[in-house]
Structures are given as structure tokens and as C-alpha cells.
DRENDO-1510 file (C-alpha; in Angstrom, 1 decimal, always signed):
<recs>
REC; n; res; u; v; w
REC; 1; MET; -87.7; +210.8; -174.6 .
REC; 2; ASN; -86.4; +207.3; -175.6 .
REC; 3; LEU; -86.4; +204.2; -173.5 .
REC; 4; LEU; -85.2; +200.5; -174.2 .
REC; 5; PHE; -87.7; +197.9; -172.8 .
REC; 6; TYR; -86.0; +194.5; -172.0 .
REC; 7; ARG; -88.7; +191.9; -172.4 .
REC; 8; TYR; -89.1; +188.4; -171.5 .
REC; 9; GLY; -92.8; +187.7; -172.3 .
REC; 10; SER; -94.7; +189.0; -169.2 .
REC; 11; ILE; -98.3; +189.3; -169.9 .
REC; 12; CYS; -98.4; +193.0; -168.8 .
REC; 13; GLU; -95.4; +194.2; -171.1 .
REC; 14; PRO; -97.8; +195.2; -174.1 .
REC; 15; ASP; -100.0; +197.1; -172.0 .
REC; 16; ILE; -97.0; +199.1; -170.3 .
REC; 17; ILE; -95.5; +199.7; -173.8 .
REC; 18; ASP; -98.6; +201.0; -174.9 .
REC; 19; SER; -98.9; +203.4; -172.0 .
REC; 20; PHE; -95.3; +204.6; -172.4 .
REC; 21; ARG; -96.2; +205.4; -176.0 .
REC; 22; HIS; -99.3; +207.1; -174.9 .
REC; 23; LEU; -97.2; +209.3; -172.6 .
REC; 24; GLY; -95.1; +210.2; -175.5 .
REC; 25; PHE; -92.0; +208.0; -175.2 .
REC; 26; HIS; -90.3; +206.2; -178.1 .
REC; 27; VAL; -90.0; +202.6; -177.1 .
REC; 28; ASP; -87.3; +200.3; -178.5 .
REC; 29; GLU; -87.6; +196.5; -177.5 .
REC; 30; ASP; -84.9; +193.9; -176.7 .
REC; 31; THR; -87.1; +190.7; -177.3 .
REC; 32; ARG; -84.3; +188.2; -177.5 .
REC; 33; GLU; -85.4; +186.5; -174.2 .
REC; 34; ILE; -89.0; +186.1; -175.4 .
REC; 35; TYR; -87.7; +183.8; -178.2 .
REC; 36; ASN; -84.7; +182.2; -176.6 .
REC; 37; LYS; -85.4; +181.0; -173.1 .
REC; 38; GLU; -81.9; +179.6; -172.9 .
REC; 39; LEU; -80.4; +183.0; -173.2 .
REC; 40; LYS; -77.3; +183.0; -170.9 .
REC; 41; PRO; -76.4; +186.0; -168.6 .
REC; 42; SER; -73.3; +186.6; -170.6 .
REC; 43; GLU; -75.3; +186.9; -173.9 .
REC; 44; CYS; -77.8; +189.2; -172.4 .
REC; 45; VAL; -75.0; +191.5; -171.2 .
REC; 46; THR; -73.2; +191.5; -174.7 .
REC; 47; GLY; -76.3; +191.9; -176.6 .
REC; 48; LEU; -77.8; +194.6; -174.4 .
REC; 49; TYR; -74.5; +196.5; -174.4 .
REC; 50; GLU; -74.3; +196.5; -178.1 .
REC; 51; ILE; -78.0; +197.6; -178.6 .
REC; 52; ILE; -77.5; +200.5; -176.3 .
REC; 53; GLN; -73.9; +201.5; -177.7 .
REC; 54; LYS; -75.0; +201.2; -181.4 .
REC; 55; SER; -78.3; +203.0; -181.0 .
REC; 56; ASN; -78.5; +206.8; -181.9 .
REC; 57; ARG; -81.6; +207.0; -179.5 .
REC; 58; ASN; -79.7; +208.3; -176.4 .
REC; 59; TYR; -82.0; +206.2; -174.1 .
REC; 60; SER; -83.0; +208.1; -171.0 .
REC; 61; PHE; -83.4; +204.7; -169.2 .
REC; 62; VAL; -83.9; +200.9; -169.6 .
REC; 63; PHE; -87.1; +199.5; -168.3 .
REC; 64; SER; -88.2; +195.8; -167.5 .
REC; 65; ILE; -90.8; +193.9; -165.6 .
REC; 66; ASN; -89.2; +192.3; -162.8 .
REC; 67; PHE; -85.5; +192.6; -162.0 .
REC; 68; PHE; -82.8; +191.2; -164.2 .
REC; 69; PRO; -79.3; +191.3; -162.7 .
REC; 70; SER; -77.6; +191.3; -166.1 .
REC; 71; VAL; -79.6; +194.2; -167.4 .
REC; 72; SER; -78.7; +196.1; -164.1 .
REC; 73; ASP; -74.9; +195.3; -164.4 .
REC; 74; VAL; -74.9; +196.7; -168.1 .
REC; 75; CYS; -76.7; +199.9; -167.1 .
REC; 76; ASN; -74.2; +200.3; -164.1 .
REC; 77; ILE; -71.4; +200.1; -166.5 .
REC; 78; ILE; -72.7; +202.4; -169.1 .
REC; 79; GLY; -74.2; +204.9; -166.5 .
REC; 80; ILE; -77.8; +204.7; -167.5 .
REC; 81; PRO; -80.8; +204.4; -165.2 .
REC; 82; TYR; -82.4; +201.0; -164.8 .
REC; 83; ILE; -86.1; +201.1; -163.9 .
REC; 84; CYS; -88.1; +198.0; -163.2 .
REC; 85; LEU; -91.4; +197.0; -161.9 .
REC; 86; VAL; -91.6; +193.9; -159.9 .
REC; 87; VAL; -95.1; +192.3; -160.3 .
REC; 88; ASP; -94.4; +188.8; -158.9 .
REC; 89; SER; -93.5; +187.4; -155.6 .
REC; 90; PRO; -91.2; +185.8; -154.8 .
REC; 91; VAL; -88.4; +187.0; -157.2 .
REC; 92; LEU; -85.2; +185.2; -156.6 .
REC; 93; GLU; -83.3; +187.7; -158.7 .
REC; 94; LEU; -83.7; +190.2; -155.9 .
REC; 95; PHE; -81.0; +188.2; -154.0 .
REC; 96; SER; -78.5; +189.2; -156.5 .
REC; 97; THR; -75.7; +191.4; -155.4 .
REC; 98; SER; -76.6; +193.5; -158.5 .
REC; 99; LEU; -79.6; +194.8; -156.6 .
REC; 100; ALA; -77.1; +197.2; -154.8 .
REC; 101; ASN; -76.1; +198.9; -158.2 .
REC; 102; GLU; -76.4; +202.6; -158.1 .
REC; 103; CYS; -78.2; +202.7; -161.4 .
REC; 104; ASN; -81.3; +200.8; -160.1 .
REC; 105; LYS; -84.7; +202.2; -159.5 .
REC; 106; VAL; -86.5; +199.1; -158.4 .
REC; 107; PHE; -90.3; +199.3; -157.7 .
REC; 108; ILE; -91.9; +196.5; -155.8 .
REC; 109; PHE; -95.7; +196.1; -155.4 .
REC; 110; ASP; -95.7; +194.0; -152.2 .
REC; 111; ARG; -94.7; +196.1; -149.1 .
REC; 112; ARG; -93.4; +193.0; -147.2 .
REC; 113; LEU; -91.1; +192.1; -150.1 .
REC; 114; TYR; -90.1; +195.8; -150.4 .
REC; 115; GLU; -89.2; +196.1; -146.6 .
REC; 116; GLU; -87.1; +192.8; -147.0 .
REC; 117; PHE; -84.9; +194.2; -149.6 .
REC; 118; LEU; -84.8; +198.0; -148.9 .
REC; 119; PRO; -81.6; +197.7; -146.7 .
REC; 120; VAL; -79.7; +196.3; -149.8 .
REC; 121; ASN; -80.3; +199.7; -151.7 .
REC; 122; PRO; -82.0; +202.4; -149.7 .
REC; 123; THR; -81.9; +204.9; -152.5 .
REC; 124; GLY; -82.9; +202.6; -155.2 .
REC; 125; ILE; -85.8; +200.5; -154.0 .
REC; 126; TYR; -89.4; +201.7; -153.8 .
REC; 127; HIS; -92.9; +200.4; -152.9 .
REC; 128; ILE; -95.7; +201.1; -155.4 .
REC; 129; PRO; -99.0; +199.3; -156.2 .
REC; 130; LEU; -99.7; +197.8; -159.5 .
REC; 131; ALA; -102.1; +199.0; -162.1 .
REC; 132; THR; -104.0; +198.0; -165.4 .
REC; 133; ASN; -104.7; +199.1; -168.8 .
REC; 134; VAL; -108.2; +200.4; -168.5 .
REC; 135; ARG; -108.1; +202.1; -171.9 .
REC; 136; GLY; -107.4; +199.0; -173.9 .
REC; 137; ASN; -108.9; +196.3; -171.8 .
REC; 138; HIS; -112.4; +198.0; -171.2 .
REC; 139; ALA; -112.6; +198.7; -175.0 .
REC; 140; THR; -112.0; +195.1; -175.8 .
REC; 141; CYS; -114.8; +194.0; -173.5 .
REC; 142; THR; -117.3; +196.5; -174.4 .
REC; 143; LYS; -116.7; +196.1; -178.2 .
REC; 144; ALA; -116.9; +192.3; -178.1 .
REC; 145; ASP; -119.7; +190.8; -180.1 .
REC; 146; LEU; -122.6; +189.1; -178.4 .
REC; 147; ASN; -121.6; +185.6; -179.5 .
REC; 148; LEU; -118.2; +186.1; -177.7 .
REC; 149; LYS; -119.8; +187.6; -174.7 .
REC; 150; LYS; -122.3; +184.8; -174.5 .
REC; 151; ARG; -119.5; +182.1; -174.9 .
REC; 152; LEU; -117.3; +183.7; -172.1 .
REC; 153; SER; -120.1; +184.5; -169.6 .
REC; 154; SER; -120.1; +182.7; -166.3 .
REC; 155; ASP; -121.8; +182.6; -162.9 .
REC; 156; ILE; -118.4; +182.3; -161.2 .
REC; 157; SER; -115.0; +182.2; -162.9 .
REC; 158; PHE; -111.5; +181.9; -162.0 .
REC; 159; ILE; -108.5; +182.2; -164.3 .
REC; 160; GLY; -105.2; +180.8; -163.3 .
REC; 161; SER; -103.0; +177.7; -162.2 .
REC; 162; LEU; -104.0; +175.3; -159.5 .
REC; 163; TYR; -100.1; +175.3; -158.6 .
REC; 164; THR; -100.2; +171.5; -158.7 .
REC; 165; GLU; -97.7; +171.4; -161.5 .
REC; 166; LYS; -95.6; +174.2; -160.0 .
REC; 167; CYS; -95.3; +173.1; -156.4 .
REC; 168; VAL; -91.8; +171.9; -155.7 .
REC; 169; TYR; -92.8; +171.0; -152.2 .
REC; 170; ASN; -94.8; +168.1; -153.7 .
REC; 171; LYS; -91.3; +166.7; -154.9 .
REC; 172; THR; -89.6; +167.3; -151.7 .
REC; 173; GLU; -89.1; +164.2; -149.3 .
REC; 174; LEU; -88.8; +165.5; -145.7 .
REC; 175; PRO; -88.6; +163.1; -142.7 .
REC; 176; PRO; -92.0; +162.4; -141.3 .
REC; 177; LYS; -91.3; +164.6; -138.2 .
REC; 178; TYR; -90.7; +167.7; -140.5 .
REC; 179; LYS; -93.3; +166.9; -142.9 .
REC; 180; GLY; -95.9; +166.7; -140.1 .
REC; 181; TYR; -94.6; +170.1; -138.8 .
REC; 182; VAL; -94.9; +171.7; -142.3 .
REC; 183; ASP; -98.3; +170.1; -143.0 .
REC; 184; GLY; -99.5; +171.7; -139.7 .
REC; 185; LEU; -98.1; +175.0; -140.7 .
REC; 186; ILE; -99.9; +174.8; -144.1 .
REC; 187; GLU; -103.2; +174.1; -142.3 .
REC; 188; ALA; -102.7; +176.9; -139.9 .
REC; 189; GLN; -101.9; +179.6; -142.7 .
REC; 190; LEU; -104.9; +178.4; -144.7 .
REC; 191; ARG; -106.9; +179.9; -141.9 .
REC; 192; VAL; -105.4; +183.2; -141.7 .
REC; 193; TYR; -105.8; +186.1; -144.1 .
REC; 194; GLY; -103.9; +189.4; -144.1 .
REC; 195; TYR; -100.8; +188.1; -142.5 .
REC; 196; ASN; -98.2; +185.4; -143.7 .
REC; 197; PHE; -96.4; +184.0; -140.7 .
REC; 198; ILE; -94.7; +181.0; -142.5 .
REC; 199; GLU; -91.2; +182.5; -142.6 .
REC; 200; GLU; -91.3; +183.0; -138.9 .
REC; 201; CYS; -92.1; +179.4; -138.2 .
REC; 202; VAL; -89.2; +178.1; -140.3 .
REC; 203; THR; -86.7; +176.9; -137.7 .
REC; 204; ASP; -83.0; +176.1; -138.2 .
REC; 205; GLU; -83.8; +172.5; -137.9 .
REC; 206; LEU; -86.3; +172.6; -140.7 .
REC; 207; ILE; -83.8; +174.5; -142.9 .
REC; 208; ASP; -81.3; +171.6; -142.3 .
REC; 209; ALA; -83.9; +169.1; -143.2 .
REC; 210; PHE; -84.9; +171.1; -146.3 .
REC; 211; ILE; -81.2; +171.4; -147.5 .
REC; 212; LYS; -80.8; +167.5; -147.0 .
REC; 213; ALA; -83.8; +167.0; -149.2 .
REC; 214; ARG; -82.9; +169.6; -151.8 .
REC; 215; PRO; -79.1; +170.1; -151.8 .
REC; 216; GLU; -79.6; +173.0; -154.5 .
REC; 217; LEU; -80.6; +175.2; -151.5 .
REC; 218; ASN; -76.9; +175.3; -150.4 .
REC; 219; HIS; -75.5; +175.9; -153.8 .
REC; 220; PHE; -76.6; +179.3; -155.1 .
REC; 221; PRO; -74.1; +181.3; -157.2 .
REC; 222; GLU; -71.7; +183.6; -155.3 .
REC; 223; SER; -73.3; +186.6; -156.9 .
REC; 224; MET; -76.6; +185.9; -154.9 .
REC; 225; ASN; -76.9; +186.7; -151.1 .
REC; 226; VAL; -79.8; +184.2; -150.6 .
REC; 227; ASN; -81.8; +184.1; -147.5 .
REC; 228; VAL; -82.6; +180.2; -147.5 .
REC; 229; ARG; -85.2; +180.7; -144.8 .
REC; 230; ALA; -87.2; +183.1; -147.1 .
REC; 231; VAL; -86.8; +180.7; -150.0 .
REC; 232; ILE; -88.1; +177.7; -148.1 .
REC; 233; ALA; -91.0; +179.9; -146.9 .
REC; 234; GLN; -92.0; +181.5; -150.0 .
REC; 235; HIS; -90.9; +179.2; -152.9 .
REC; 236; PHE; -91.9; +175.9; -151.1 .
REC; 237; ILE; -94.3; +176.3; -148.3 .
REC; 238; SER; -96.4; +179.2; -149.5 .
REC; 239; VAL; -96.8; +177.8; -152.9 .
REC; 240; LYS; -98.3; +174.6; -151.2 .
REC; 241; VAL; -100.6; +176.8; -149.2 .
REC; 242; ALA; -101.8; +178.3; -152.5 .
REC; 243; GLU; -102.2; +175.1; -154.2 .
REC; 244; GLN; -104.5; +173.7; -151.2 .
REC; 245; GLU; -106.5; +176.8; -151.1 .
REC; 246; ARG; -107.3; +176.8; -154.8 .
REC; 247; ILE; -108.0; +173.1; -155.0 .
REC; 248; ARG; -110.3; +173.0; -151.6 .
REC; 249; PHE; -112.1; +176.4; -152.4 .
REC; 250; LEU; -112.8; +175.7; -156.1 .
REC; 251; LYS; -113.8; +172.3; -155.4 .
REC; 252; ALA; -116.3; +173.4; -152.6 .
REC; 253; LEU; -117.7; +176.2; -154.9 .
REC; 254; SER; -118.2; +173.9; -157.8 .
REC; 255; GLU; -120.2; +171.5; -155.7 .
REC; 256; GLN; -122.7; +174.3; -155.0 .
REC; 257; PHE; -122.4; +176.7; -158.0 .
REC; 258; ASN; -121.6; +176.7; -161.6 .
REC; 259; VAL; -117.9; +177.5; -161.7 .
REC; 260; ASP; -115.8; +178.0; -164.9 .
REC; 261; LEU; -112.1; +177.4; -164.4 .
REC; 262; TYR; -109.6; +178.7; -167.1 .
REC; 263; THR; -106.4; +176.7; -166.6 .
REC; 264; GLY; -104.1; +174.2; -167.9 .
REC; 265; SER; -103.8; +172.3; -164.8 .
REC; 266; ASP; -105.4; +169.0; -164.0 .
REC; 267; THR; -108.7; +169.3; -162.7 .
REC; 268; SER; -109.7; +165.6; -162.5 .
REC; 269; ILE; -110.0; +165.9; -158.7 .
REC; 270; MET; -112.8; +168.4; -159.1 .
REC; 271; PRO; -115.4; +166.5; -161.4 .
REC; 272; ARG; -118.1; +169.2; -161.2 .
REC; 273; ILE; -116.0; +172.1; -162.2 .
REC; 274; HIS; -115.9; +173.4; -165.7 .
REC; 275; ASN; -112.4; +173.4; -167.1 .
REC; 276; ARG; -112.3; +175.6; -170.1 .
REC; 277; GLY; -108.8; +175.5; -170.9 .
REC; 278; PHE; -106.6; +178.4; -171.4 .
REC; 279; ALA; -107.9; +182.0; -171.9 .
REC; 280; LYS; -106.3; +184.4; -174.5 .
REC; 281; THR; -104.8; +187.2; -172.7 .
REC; 282; ALA; -105.7; +190.0; -175.1 .
REC; 283; THR; -109.0; +189.0; -176.6 .
REC; 284; GLU; -110.7; +186.7; -174.0 .
REC; 285; MET; -109.7; +187.6; -170.6 .
REC; 286; PRO; -111.0; +191.1; -170.6 .
REC; 287; VAL; -114.4; +189.7; -171.8 .
REC; 288; ILE; -114.5; +186.9; -169.1 .
REC; 289; PHE; -113.9; +189.5; -166.4 .
REC; 290; ASN; -116.7; +191.8; -167.8 .
REC; 291; GLN; -119.1; +189.0; -168.3 .
REC; 292; SER; -118.7; +186.9; -165.2 .
REC; 293; LYS; -121.3; +187.5; -162.5 .
REC; 294; ILE; -118.5; +186.8; -160.0 .
REC; 295; ASN; -114.8; +186.8; -160.8 .
REC; 296; LEU; -112.6; +185.0; -158.0 .
REC; 297; ASN; -109.1; +186.1; -157.0 .
REC; 298; LEU; -107.2; +183.6; -154.9 .
REC; 299; THR; -103.9; +185.4; -154.3 .
REC; 300; ALA; -100.8; +183.3; -154.1 .
REC; 301; LYS; -99.7; +183.2; -150.5 .
REC; 302; SER; -96.0; +184.1; -151.5 .
REC; 303; ILE; -97.6; +187.5; -152.0 .
REC; 304; ARG; -97.6; +188.6; -148.5 .
REC; 305; SER; -99.3; +191.8; -148.4 .
REC; 306; GLY; -99.7; +193.4; -151.9 .
REC; 307; LEU; -102.5; +193.2; -154.4 .
REC; 308; SER; -101.8; +191.0; -157.4 .
REC; 309; LEU; -102.5; +192.2; -161.3 .
REC; 310; ARG; -105.7; +190.2; -161.2 .
REC; 311; VAL; -107.5; +192.7; -158.8 .
REC; 312; PHE; -106.7; +195.7; -160.9 .
REC; 313; ASP; -107.4; +193.9; -164.2 .
REC; 314; VAL; -110.9; +192.6; -163.2 .
REC; 315; LEU; -111.9; +195.9; -161.8 .
REC; 316; GLY; -110.4; +197.8; -164.9 .
REC; 317; CYS; -112.9; +195.6; -167.1 .
REC; 318; GLU; -115.8; +196.7; -164.8 .
REC; 319; GLY; -116.0; +193.1; -163.5 .
REC; 320; PHE; -117.4; +192.2; -160.1 .
REC; 321; LEU; -114.7; +190.8; -158.0 .
REC; 322; ILE; -114.5; +188.7; -154.7 .
REC; 323; THR; -110.9; +188.5; -153.6 .
REC; 324; ASN; -109.2; +187.0; -150.5 .
REC; 325; PHE; -108.3; +189.7; -147.8 .
REC; 326; GLN; -104.7; +191.2; -148.2 .
REC; 327; GLU; -103.0; +193.6; -145.8 .
REC; 328; GLU; -102.7; +196.3; -148.4 .
REC; 329; LEU; -106.4; +196.1; -149.8 .
REC; 330; PRO; -108.0; +198.7; -147.6 .
REC; 331; GLN; -105.3; +201.1; -148.5 .
REC; 332; HIS; -106.5; +201.3; -152.2 .
REC; 333; PHE; -110.2; +200.0; -152.2 .
REC; 334; THR; -113.3; +200.0; -150.0 .
REC; 335; ILE; -114.4; +196.6; -149.3 .
REC; 336; GLY; -118.2; +196.1; -150.0 .
REC; 337; GLU; -118.1; +199.3; -152.2 .
REC; 338; ASP; -115.4; +198.8; -154.9 .
REC; 339; LEU; -115.1; +195.0; -154.5 .
REC; 340; GLU; -115.8; +192.1; -152.0 .
REC; 341; ALA; -113.3; +190.3; -149.8 .
REC; 342; TYR; -113.5; +186.9; -147.9 .
REC; 343; ASP; -111.6; +185.7; -144.8 .
REC; 344; SER; -112.7; +181.9; -144.9 .
REC; 345; LEU; -114.3; +179.4; -147.2 .
REC; 346; ASP; -117.6; +179.9; -145.2 .
REC; 347; ASP; -117.4; +183.6; -145.9 .
REC; 348; LEU; -116.7; +183.1; -149.6 .
REC; 349; MET; -119.5; +180.6; -150.1 .
REC; 350; GLY; -122.0; +182.9; -148.3 .
REC; 351; LYS; -120.9; +186.0; -150.4 .
REC; 352; CYS; -121.1; +184.0; -153.7 .
REC; 353; GLU; -124.6; +182.9; -152.8 .
REC; 354; TYR; -125.7; +186.4; -151.9 .
REC; 355; TYR; -124.2; +188.2; -155.0 .
REC; 356; LEU; -125.5; +185.7; -157.5 .
REC; 357; ALA; -128.9; +186.6; -156.2 .
REC; 358; HIS; -128.4; +190.4; -156.1 .
REC; 359; GLU; -127.5; +191.6; -159.6 .
REC; 360; ASN; -128.0; +195.3; -158.8 .
REC; 361; ASP; -125.6; +195.2; -156.0 .
REC; 362; ARG; -123.0; +193.3; -158.1 .
REC; 363; ARG; -123.3; +196.0; -160.9 .
REC; 364; GLU; -123.0; +198.9; -158.6 .
REC; 365; ILE; -120.0; +197.5; -156.8 .
REC; 366; ALA; -118.3; +196.6; -160.3 .
REC; 367; HIS; -119.0; +200.3; -161.5 .
REC; 368; ASN; -117.6; +201.8; -158.2 .
REC; 369; GLY; -114.5; +199.5; -158.6 .
REC; 370; PHE; -114.0; +200.5; -162.3 .
REC; 371; GLU; -114.2; +204.2; -161.5 .
REC; 372; LYS; -111.7; +203.8; -158.7 .
REC; 373; VAL; -109.3; +202.1; -161.0 .
REC; 374; LYS; -109.8; +204.4; -163.9 .
REC; 375; LYS; -109.0; +207.4; -161.6 .
REC; 376; TYR; -106.1; +206.1; -159.6 .
REC; 377; HIS; -104.7; +202.8; -160.9 .
REC; 378; THR; -104.1; +203.0; -164.7 .
REC; 379; TYR; -100.8; +202.3; -166.2 .
REC; 380; ASP; -100.5; +205.9; -167.4 .
REC; 381; THR; -100.9; +207.1; -163.9 .
REC; 382; ARG; -98.6; +204.6; -162.3 .
REC; 383; LEU; -95.7; +204.9; -164.9 .
REC; 384; THR; -96.0; +208.8; -164.4 .
REC; 385; GLN; -95.6; +208.2; -160.6 .
REC; 386; ILE; -92.7; +205.8; -161.2 .
REC; 387; LEU; -90.9; +208.4; -163.3 .
REC; 388; GLU; -91.6; +211.2; -160.9 .
REC; 389; ILE; -90.0; +209.1; -158.1 .
REC; 390; ALA; -87.1; +207.7; -160.1 .
REC; 391; PHE; -86.0; +211.1; -161.4 .
REC; 392; ASN; -87.0; +213.1; -158.4 .
REC; 393; LEU; -89.5; +215.3; -160.4 .
REC; 394; LYS; -92.0; +217.5; -158.9 .
</recs>
């Protein structure tokens, strides 16, 4: 079978392409958006239409990571299935009217996000967890030479942004009354794991205040049915919660333990943390996961119930993981057996102290998590499930 993969540069694209080919597919790639971030929707439509029409491959479907309305529109016109795997949250493109296209087979990793958009296209939207490339990543970390393993070893490591440079709330000037309300909401959400209640607390008056401060919230294209309340909750406030959690937790950990942070964010407010810059996705990240005594996962609060890619990637490299508790976590892993989870800063500090002192426990849990991912959560397994659902295969 042949498929066309529409790419924009997601870090998981190469792994998924590798898995499709391992499953026996011929994969052609449309890479224009990787090299031209200013690619217009009209250019996307024209170029993709020409690629499909001129190809002699007779594509069975078009695939992408995350949802692209322009790709969906082309597939709908031609009459070819469009399959996409949503790996981020929030994704503004899901508000597009194109989400209702008959050609769509949209798979969403976060159940809360899935439930939000399911009514738009009840026969074309599905919930499915993410996965990882065990075959490639585990080979990378086990074949690494001793010098690389030593250089990338850590007591505690975290790979990711602090969100300080991504937080649009920091550039939003609300009246003191509403800023105080939002700040209180942020502090409350920081203390709760397993349930995101921010959207429920966004009042009509707060929406009006945000629109006055950010007029663009009232000027989305007609092709988008945007829920402004959801945008404020997930794009503005939830990102601020994630920023505060990462800054506070990593700062507190670095004052008691040796913490390595791989990031491009400014860490000057955390003088004791070791900022080791960016990690190379293909050659360094698997080794970091494997060689860290403790890998941290601090899930962005905009991911309301699902498990981020980081959970699967760490376990797929046989790394020991401590993650924040998420609603969907117990559905796929056993806490204390496959990984560890925290529900407060004190809980995280205590678990880091315990596991740094108990190597055998760390190794046993890391191995259990690896075996669980290898059996149930590889891209080969997940893509097979996606195709079975999309084409109603038994």
C-alpha cells in the first residue's frame, strides 16, 4: 500500500515514517512546510493536489501529525481518506470547519480534547493513546559509547521548555480585578492533579476582559468555529500554570539535588540548576532517558487527561520516570510498578530522595515500564490499531 505523509517538522514524524515502512507501506513525503514556514493554505492546497494527481502511486490515504484543514479539504475534494494523529494540546486547527469533512479519520490522544470535538464529526474522530519507537530509540541508547553515556548521565534530568518564552498570558494586561482572579485560579490549579478545572472557571466577564486585552480573540477566520472560553483556558491560563509548575518545581529540586535541564529557556532565576542547552532528538535524547537515574515529566496543563509523548519515550528507552499524575495514566500503566507519579511538590521531592537512594527499585521499575511499552505502546502497534479503526478492519 502507498501513503502520502504531509510533514511540518514534528519530532515524531521520522519514527512514524520508519514504522509505516516497517509495516510494509511505501511512504512518499510532502516536506514543503518543513522548509517554508510561511507556506500559505492556498499554496498547500495547490501543491498537495498536484502531488496526488500527478503521482502514479494510487495513495490509500494521506497522513499527518496533528490536523491540517488544508490537507483535509484537498482529500475531501479528491475523495481520499485523511488520517491524522493529534499529539499536542491545544490545537487551534481543530476549531476549523474542515474538521467535519467526511474524509477525516482524526485520532486524538487526550480524552478530554476528544470529547470536546467528537460532536463535530462523530464518525471521523477517535481517541487513542500515543506511542514510541522502541526499536530505534532503545537501540540508540544501548549502542551509545561509554563517553557519550557518561556525558549524558544525570541524577535528575528534564528535557523541555520552561514556557516562559511561550506564555502569551505574560504579555496580556488585564484589569487588576481580573488579573487577581486569574492568579488565584492558577494557584488553585497548581495544587490539583488529574483534573483541569480552568475552563469551568472562565466567566463571561473574564472573557470580555481578555477580548479587550487581546482583540485578536474576537477576529478568528470565518472558517473556524472557535470556542473563545476554551482558547483562554488552554492557550493562556493553562500555559501559565505549566510555566509556574516547571519554574517552581525545578528550582526547588535543584536546591536539594543535582538537576540537569536541557532547554533553550532562560534559567537565570534558577542559579543551582545545570542548563545543558538543547538535546539532539535522535542521537542524545534516548541516551539521556536511559542514563538518567530519574527522568522527570511535567505535563503541560493544557493536556487535560492524556499522556504526553515524553512518558512513552522515556519508558521506551528503559528509563526510570517520575511524572505528574494524569487522569488516563492508570489506564495504561501501574504506578509504582511501571513508573512513579507525584501529586504535589512535597511528594515529588520525597520520591526523588527515595529513588536516588534505591537503585534496585529504580532499575526494576524502569524495566517493567520498558516491557509494558514494548508490548502495548510501540508505533507498529499503534499504527496498526489506527488503520484497523480507520478502515473498519477486523
